[in-house]
C-alpha positions in Angstrom: 211.9 97.5 -70.5 212.0 95.8 -73.9 208.9 96.4 -76.0 208.2 92.8 -76.5 208.3 91.6 -72.8 204.9 91.2 -71.0 204.1 93.4 -68.0 203.4 90.9 -65.2 203.2 93.4 -62.4 199.3 93.8 -62.8 198.6 90.2 -63.8 196.5 88.0 -61.3 199.1 85.4 -61.7 201.8 87.8 -60.6 204.3 86.2 -58.4 203.9 86.8 -54.7 206.7 88.5 -52.9 209.5 86.2 -52.1 209.2 84.7 -48.6 205.4 85.3 -48.1 204.7 81.6 -47.6 207.3 81.6 -44.9 205.5 84.4 -43.1 202.2 82.6 -43.1 203.8 79.4 -41.9 205.4 81.2 -39.0 202.0 82.8 -38.1 200.3 79.4 -38.0 203.1 78.0 -35.9 202.7 80.9 -33.5 199.0 80.2 -33.2 199.7 76.6 -32.5 201.9 77.7 -29.6 199.0 79.6 -28.1 197.0 77.4 -25.6 193.5 76.3 -26.8 192.0 77.8 -23.7 193.4 81.3 -24.7 192.2 80.8 -28.2 188.7 79.9 -27.1 188.6 82.8 -24.7 189.5 85.2 -27.6 186.8 83.7 -29.8 184.1 82.7 -27.3 182.1 85.8 -27.8 181.8 85.0 -31.5 181.1 81.3 -30.8 178.5 82.2 -28.2 176.7 84.5 -30.6 176.7 81.8 -33.3 175.4 79.2 -30.8 172.6 81.5 -29.5 171.6 82.3 -33.1 171.5 78.6 -34.0 169.4 77.8 -30.9 167.0 80.6 -31.6 166.6 79.5 -35.1 166.1 75.9 -33.9 163.5 76.9 -31.3 161.7 79.1 -33.8 161.7 76.3 -36.3 160.3 73.8 -33.8 157.7 76.3 -32.5 156.6 77.1 -36.1 156.4 73.4 -36.9 154.5 72.7 -33.7 152.0 75.6 -34.4 151.6 74.4 -38.0 151.1 70.8 -36.8 148.6 71.9 -34.1 146.6 73.9 -36.7 146.7 71.0 -39.2 145.7 68.5 -36.5 142.0 67.7 -36.4 140.2 66.0 -33.5 139.1 62.7 -35.1 135.7 61.1 -34.5 135.6 58.2 -32.0 136.1 54.7 -33.4 132.8 53.1 -34.2 133.5 50.3 -31.6 134.0 52.9 -28.9 130.6 54.5 -29.4 128.6 51.3 -30.0 126.4 50.6 -27.0 124.8 47.4 -25.9 121.2 47.0 -24.7 120.8 46.0 -21.1 118.0 43.9 -19.7 116.9 44.3 -16.0 114.2 42.5 -14.0 111.2 44.1 -12.3 113.3 45.4 -9.4 116.1 46.7 -11.7 118.5 43.8 -11.1 120.8 43.1 -14.0 119.7 40.2 -16.2 122.1 40.5 -19.1 122.8 42.3 -22.3 122.7 42.1 -26.1 125.3 43.8 -28.4 128.8 43.4 -29.7 130.3 45.4 -26.8 129.3 45.6 -23.2 129.0 49.3 -22.9 126.3 51.8 -22.0 126.9 55.6 -21.9 125.9 57.5 -18.8 126.1 61.3 -18.3 128.6 62.5 -15.9 125.8 63.7 -13.6 125.0 60.1 -12.9 128.6 59.3 -11.8 128.9 60.3 -8.1 131.6 62.9 -7.6 133.6 60.6 -5.3 133.8 58.0 -8.1 135.1 60.7 -10.5 137.6 61.7 -7.8 138.7 58.1 -7.3 139.5 57.7 -11.0 141.4 61.0 -11.0 143.4 59.9 -7.8 144.3 56.6 -9.4 145.1 57.8 -13.0 145.9 61.5 -13.2 145.9 63.6 -10.1 146.6 66.9 -11.9 143.7 66.3 -14.4 141.6 69.2 -13.4 144.5 71.7 -13.7 146.8 70.3 -16.4 146.8 71.1 -20.2 145.9 67.6 -21.2 149.5 66.3 -21.5 152.3 65.3 -19.1 155.6 66.6 -20.5 157.5 64.3 -18.1 155.6 61.3 -19.4 156.1 62.3 -23.0 159.9 62.8 -22.4 160.1 59.3 -20.9 158.2 57.8 -23.8 160.5 59.6 -26.4 163.6 58.5 -24.5 162.4 54.9 -24.4 161.6 54.9 -28.1 165.0 56.4 -29.0 167.0 54.0 -26.8 164.8 50.9 -27.3 163.9 50.8 -23.7 160.7 49.6 -22.0 157.5 51.2 -23.2 156.4 54.0 -20.9 153.0 54.8 -19.5 151.9 57.6 -17.2 149.7 59.4 -19.8 147.1 61.8 -18.6 143.4 61.0 -18.6 143.0 63.2 -21.7 145.8 61.3 -23.5 144.3 57.9 -22.4 140.9 59.0 -23.8 142.5 60.1 -27.1 144.4 56.8 -27.3 141.5 54.6 -26.4 138.7 56.3 -28.3 140.2 58.4 -31.1 143.5 56.7 -32.1 145.0 53.3 -32.5 146.9 51.7 -29.6 150.0 51.6 -31.7 153.2 52.3 -29.7 155.2 54.6 -31.9 156.9 58.0 -31.6 154.7 59.6 -34.4 151.5 58.3 -32.8 152.6 59.5 -29.4 153.3 63.0 -30.8 149.9 63.0 -32.5 148.3 61.9 -29.3 149.8 64.8 -27.5 148.7 67.4 -30.1 145.1 66.1 -30.1 145.1 66.0 -26.2 146.2 69.6 -26.1 143.6 70.6 -28.6 140.9 68.6 -26.9 141.8 70.2 -23.6 141.5 73.7 -25.1 138.3 73.1 -27.0 136.3 71.0 -24.5 135.5 71.1 -20.9 137.2 68.9 -18.3 133.8 67.3 -17.5 133.3 66.4 -21.2 136.7 64.8 -21.4 136.2 62.9 -18.1 132.7 61.7 -19.3 134.2 60.4 -22.5 137.0 58.7 -20.7 134.7 57.0 -18.1 132.4 55.8 -20.9 135.1 54.2 -23.0 137.9 53.0 -20.7 138.2 49.2 -20.3 137.6 47.8 -16.8 137.9 44.0 -17.4 135.2 41.4 -17.4 134.3 42.5 -20.9 133.2 45.9 -19.5 133.8 49.0 -21.6 132.8 52.1 -19.5 131.9 52.7 -15.9 128.2 51.6 -16.2 129.0 48.1 -17.5 131.8 47.8 -14.9 129.4 48.8 -12.0 127.0 46.1 -13.1 129.5 43.4 -13.8 131.5 43.8 -10.6 128.8 44.9 -8.1 125.4 44.4 -9.8 124.4 48.1 -9.5 124.0 51.1 -11.7 126.8 53.7 -11.6 124.8 56.2 -9.7 124.5 53.7 -6.8 128.2 53.0 -6.4 129.6 53.5 -2.9 132.8 55.2 -2.1 134.5 51.9 -1.6 133.2 50.4 -4.8 134.2 53.5 -6.8 137.7 53.3 -5.4 137.9 49.6 -6.4 136.8 50.3 -10.0 139.3 53.2 -10.2 142.0 50.8 -9.0 141.1 48.2 -11.6 141.7 50.5 -14.6 145.5 50.1 -14.0 145.6 46.4 -15.0 142.0 45.3 -15.8 142.8 41.9 -17.3 144.5 41.0 -14.0 142.2 42.6 -11.5 139.0 41.2 -13.1 139.4 38.1 -11.0 139.0 40.1 -7.8 136.7 38.3 -5.4 137.5 34.8 -6.8 141.3 34.8 -6.8 142.8 35.5 -3.3 146.1 36.7 -4.6 144.5 39.1 -7.1 142.1 40.3 -4.4 144.9 41.1 -2.0 146.9 43.0 -4.6 143.8 45.0 -5.5 143.0 45.7 -1.9 146.4 47.4 -1.4 145.9 49.6 -4.5 142.4 50.4 -3.3 143.7 51.6 0.0 146.3 53.7 -1.8 143.6 55.4 -3.9 141.4 56.1 -0.8 144.4 57.6 1.0 145.0 59.9 -1.9 141.4 60.9 -1.9 141.5 61.7 1.8 144.7 63.7 1.4 143.2 65.8 -1.4 139.9 66.4 0.5 137.8 64.4 -2.0 136.5 62.4 0.9 136.4 63.1 4.6 138.6 61.4 7.2 135.4 59.8 8.5 134.6 58.4 5.1 138.1 57.0 4.8 137.9 55.4 8.2 134.5 53.8 7.4 135.5 52.5 4.0 135.5 48.7 3.8 136.8 46.6 0.9 133.7 45.8 -1.2 132.4 42.3 -2.1 132.6 41.5 -5.8 130.2 39.4 -7.9 131.8 36.0 -8.5 133.8 35.7 -11.7 133.4 33.9 -14.0 129.5 33.9 -13.7 127.7 30.9 -12.3 125.5 28.3 -14.1 122.3 30.4 -13.8 123.7 33.0 -16.2 123.1 30.9 -19.3 119.5 30.1 -18.3 118.7 33.8 -18.3 119.2 34.0 -22.0 115.8 32.3 -22.5 114.2 35.3 -20.9 116.4 37.8 -22.8 115.5 36.2 -26.1 111.8 36.7 -25.5 112.1 40.2 -24.1 114.5 41.3 -26.9 112.0 40.1 -29.5 109.1 41.9 -27.8 111.2 45.1 -27.2 112.3 45.3 -30.9 108.7 44.8 -32.0 107.4 47.6 -29.7 110.0 50.0 -31.0 109.5 49.0 -34.6 113.2 48.1 -35.1 115.2 44.9 -35.8 116.7 43.0 -32.9 120.2 43.9 -34.2 119.3 47.6 -34.1 118.0 47.0 -30.5 121.2 45.3 -29.5 123.4 48.2 -30.7 121.1 51.0 -29.6 122.1 51.5 -25.9 118.6 50.8 -24.6 117.7 49.6 -21.1 114.8 47.1 -21.3 112.9 46.8 -18.0 111.2 43.4 -17.9 108.5 41.7 -15.9 110.7 38.9 -14.6 111.6 38.2 -11.0 115.3 37.3 -11.2 115.5 35.9 -7.7 112.5 33.6 -8.4 114.1 32.6 -11.8 117.4 31.7 -10.3 115.7 29.7 -7.5 113.6 27.9 -10.0 116.7 27.0 -12.0 118.3 25.5 -8.9 115.0 23.7 -7.9 114.7 22.0 -11.4 118.4 21.2 -11.5 118.3 19.5 -8.1 115.2 17.5 -9.1 116.8 16.4 -12.3 119.9 15.4 -10.4 117.7 13.3 -8.1 116.3 11.5 -11.2 119.9 10.7 -12.3 120.9 9.4 -8.9 117.9 7.0 -8.9 119.4 5.4 -11.9 116.5 5.6 -14.3 117.0 3.1 -17.2 113.8 3.8 -19.1 115.8 4.9 -22.1 119.2 6.3 -22.3 118.4 8.3 -25.5 115.4 10.0 -24.0 115.7 13.7 -23.1 113.5 15.0 -20.3 112.3 18.6 -20.7 111.0 20.9 -18.0 109.2 24.2 -18.7 107.9 26.6 -16.1 105.7 29.7 -16.6 104.2 32.1 -14.1 101.8 34.9 -15.1 100.0 37.6 -13.1 96.3 37.1 -13.7 94.3 40.0 -15.1 97.5 41.8 -16.1 99.6 39.4 -18.3 103.0 40.1 -16.8 105.2 37.1 -17.1 107.0 36.7 -13.8 108.8 33.5 -14.5 110.0 31.8 -17.7 112.1 28.7 -17.4 112.8 27.5 -21.0 115.5 24.9 -20.5 118.4 23.8 -18.4 121.2 25.4 -20.4 120.9 27.9 -23.3 124.3 27.0 -24.6 123.3 23.4 -25.2 119.6 24.1 -26.1 118.8 27.6 -27.3 115.2 26.4 -28.1 112.9 27.8 -25.4 110.5 25.0 -24.2 108.3 27.5 -22.3 107.3 29.5 -25.4 107.9 27.1 -28.2 107.6 23.7 -26.8 104.9 21.9 -28.8 103.7 19.3 -26.2 100.6 17.2 -26.3 97.7 18.7 -24.5 95.8 15.5 -23.6 93.5 16.2 -20.7 95.1 19.5 -19.8 92.0 21.4 -21.1 89.4 19.1 -19.6 88.4 21.6 -16.9 87.2 24.0 -19.6 84.7 21.3 -20.7 82.1 22.8 -23.1 82.1 26.3 -21.8 82.0 29.0 -24.4 85.5 30.4 -24.9 86.1 33.8 -26.3 89.2 34.9 -28.3 92.0 34.1 -28.1 91.2 31.0 -26.0 89.1 29.6 -28.8 92.4 28.5 -30.5 93.3 26.3 -27.5 90.7 23.6 -28.4 92.0 23.6 -32.0 95.6 23.0 -31.0 96.6 19.5 -30.0 99.9 20.9 -28.6 99.7 24.3 -27.0 102.8 25.8 -25.6 103.2 26.1 -21.8 102.9 29.9 -22.1 99.5 29.6 -23.8 98.3 27.1 -21.3 99.4 29.2 -18.4 97.7 32.3 -19.9 94.4 30.3 -20.3 94.4 29.3 -16.6 95.4 32.9 -15.6 92.1 33.9 -17.3 90.2 31.6 -15.0 92.1 33.1 -12.0 91.1 36.6 -13.2 87.4 35.8 -13.2 87.3 35.3 -17.0 89.5 38.4 -18.0 92.1 37.4 -20.5 95.4 39.4 -20.4 97.9 39.2 -23.3 101.2 37.9 -21.8 104.0 40.5 -22.0 107.6 40.6 -20.7 108.6 44.3 -21.2 107.3 47.0 -18.9 109.3 50.0 -20.2 112.3 50.9 -22.4 114.6 53.8 -21.7 117.5 55.4 -23.7 119.8 58.2 -22.6 117.6 58.8 -19.6 114.4 59.1 -21.6 111.5 56.7 -21.6 110.8 55.6 -25.1 108.2 52.9 -24.4 105.7 52.1 -21.7 103.6 48.9 -21.5 99.9 49.0 -21.1 98.3 45.6 -20.3 95.9 44.4 -23.0 92.9 42.7 -21.6 89.6 41.3 -23.0 86.8 39.1 -21.6 87.3 35.6 -22.8 84.9 33.9 -20.2 81.9 35.3 -18.4 81.9 35.0 -14.6 79.6 32.0 -14.6 81.9 30.1 -17.0 85.0 31.0 -15.1 83.3 29.7 -12.0 82.5 26.4 -13.7 86.1 25.9 -14.9 87.3 26.8 -11.4 85.0 24.3 -9.8 85.9 21.6 -12.3 89.6 22.0 -11.5 88.8 21.5 -7.8 86.9 18.3 -8.5 89.6 16.7 -10.7 92.5 17.7 -8.6 94.2 15.2 -6.3 93.3 14.6 -2.7 95.6 17.3 -1.2 94.3 19.9 -3.5 90.7 18.9 -2.7 91.3 19.3 1.0 92.6 22.8 0.4 89.8 23.9 -1.9 86.4 22.2 -2.2 84.1 23.1 -5.1 81.0 22.2 -3.1 81.9 24.7 -0.4 82.0 27.6 -2.9 78.8 29.6 -2.5 79.3 32.2 -5.2 81.6 33.3 -8.1 83.3 36.2 -6.3 84.3 34.1 -3.2 85.4 31.3 -5.5 88.2 33.4 -6.8 89.3 34.5 -3.3 89.9 31.0 -2.0 93.4 29.5 -1.5 95.3 28.3 -4.5 93.9 25.5 -6.6 96.2 22.8 -8.1 95.4 20.8 -11.2 97.5 18.1 -12.9 96.8 16.5 -16.2 98.5 15.4 -19.4 98.7 13.2 -22.4 98.9 9.4 -22.1 98.0 7.5 -19.1 99.5 5.2 -16.5 103.1 4.2 -17.4 102.7 5.6 -20.9 102.5 9.3 -20.0 104.1 11.5 -22.6 103.3 14.9 -21.2 102.4 16.2 -17.8 101.0 19.7 -16.8 100.7 20.8 -13.2 98.9 24.2 -12.8 98.5 26.1 -9.6 96.6 29.4 -9.4 95.0 32.1 -7.2 94.0 35.7 -8.0 97.6 36.9 -7.7 99.5 34.2 -9.7 99.2 31.3 -12.1 102.0 28.8 -12.3 102.3 26.0 -14.8 105.0 23.3 -14.8 105.2 21.1 -17.9 107.2 17.9 -18.2 107.7 16.1 -21.5 110.3 13.9 -23.2 111.6 13.3 -26.7 114.0 11.0 -28.4 115.9 11.1 -31.7 113.7 10.6 -34.8 114.4 8.4 -37.8 115.6 11.4 -39.8 118.8 13.2 -38.8 118.4 16.1 -36.4 114.8 15.4 -35.7 113.0 14.3 -32.5 109.7 12.6 -31.7 107.7 12.5 -28.4 108.8 9.9 -26.0 107.4 8.3 -22.8 108.2 10.1 -19.6 110.6 8.2 -17.3 108.7 6.4 -14.6 111.3 6.6 -11.9 110.5 8.8 -10.0 106.7 8.8 -10.9 106.2 11.8 -13.3 102.9 13.0 -11.6 104.6 13.2 -8.2 107.6 14.9 -9.8 105.6 17.5 -11.6 103.4 18.3 -8.5 106.3 18.5 -6.1 108.2 20.8 -8.5 105.2 23.0 -8.9 104.6 23.1 -5.1 108.2 24.0 -4.4 108.3 26.8 -7.0 104.9 28.1 -5.8 106.2 28.4 -2.2 109.2 30.4 -3.6 106.9 32.6 -5.7 104.4 33.4 -2.9 106.8 33.5 0.0 106.6 37.3 0.2 102.8 37.5 -0.2 101.7 35.1 2.4 
């Protein structure tokens, strides 16, 4: 080899043996001639191992991610609006009057929800609730598939998931929110009891008719507390949860009622199959009657009572009325709701009668009627009619109507009055409530009782306030007898025939006689501006006041006006008082 020629045998760039590329080409051609099936068979072991490895890695990654996400996920606090409670007002028998608060919701412990009501909700919404892990994998898979394909939104969430969505998360329909909902539901199921979750769900789920939670729903649909729901009523409420905005018209819309009845039967059948109710209970179940919806005309009138009771309740608790409305209290009042509603109808019918008679004494004149009934010697206000419609006139004529007294205090003459009756003679325009309390003092043999409307207040099952009547002697027995006798003398002929002052031998027997009626007012003859008609006995004092006003010279002002003369105002006042008195004393005769 010449000394100056490079040795290329060891160089990386050394030429490959001649024909090597032809060998490789022939090998590739040979492989192409081998069927794909045979090639896969030869390599399937290696491919399978690679696939299994990738799958294990993927599963491990997903599990790790799920564990990390689970550990990083906290159970959020409920939304403020889901824990805000309204305050409910009930009458002396516990009948629902109305509420105050931004949301119609009151929490009740699960112990106050009958077991068959719990089982009805479970049968309707999530039959595996007591055994599942808080989520439904099948429902989640449907929701994921619908989100990926753009299909229809899917439901079917468990009760735990529904509670998380309603109370802890936003109702946003997205894959990320659905995943977070599932994680929180699982964590909730592992950290809290099923009873706690069910209680939270029942206290927050929407039932329609503005009702958030089972307690508000029981009152709005059936007028009862949750603990008094029947099997049929519980199954109906459980059925409503599915489409509350549609089913809330049950009882007033025949089509809605029929649809709900079919679902109600389906829920009861499921309860019977699971053993939640007996075959006898299923056979005896009858579709329940619903309160009419929307509410009737008497609902607005009740707000006058609630106004007075709310102010008194807040004062007794030492809080503001706004704090009361959001506090979840139950205010038990002195009112008789049945009497209140009957009075509303009686006054409405009498006003309609006036309109039908075509009174033309002044088209701009507004006639007002106020009615107050008080229990003598106690002060409990049984009836408080403050106006025909709270929506049109929120001002309460019964407690704030400044009407002319005129001769209404004549029976008191010159007797010595004790506090607080001393202020009556100084006031030219006492309110109907003050006048009724003055005559209730006469009926109680001179014992004045401060009027009150709240008997007790409860919260979370605890009694936080109890009323104690405040009484004081404002008239001695002799003076009470003199007022009583004067009322008898000045009453009309029918009242005199029922009670004669000359026939009263002594003070005690005077107060045990039949009721005394007395009518007086301001103005005389055809110029009457105010009329009072008071009827009393030892059990009740009832005052009906009629007065009128017309627009004043200044904008948004009124001035007293003459009462319409057709029908005669005295006759109208006395007949209204007599009708309401019969309604009020019907059960005591």
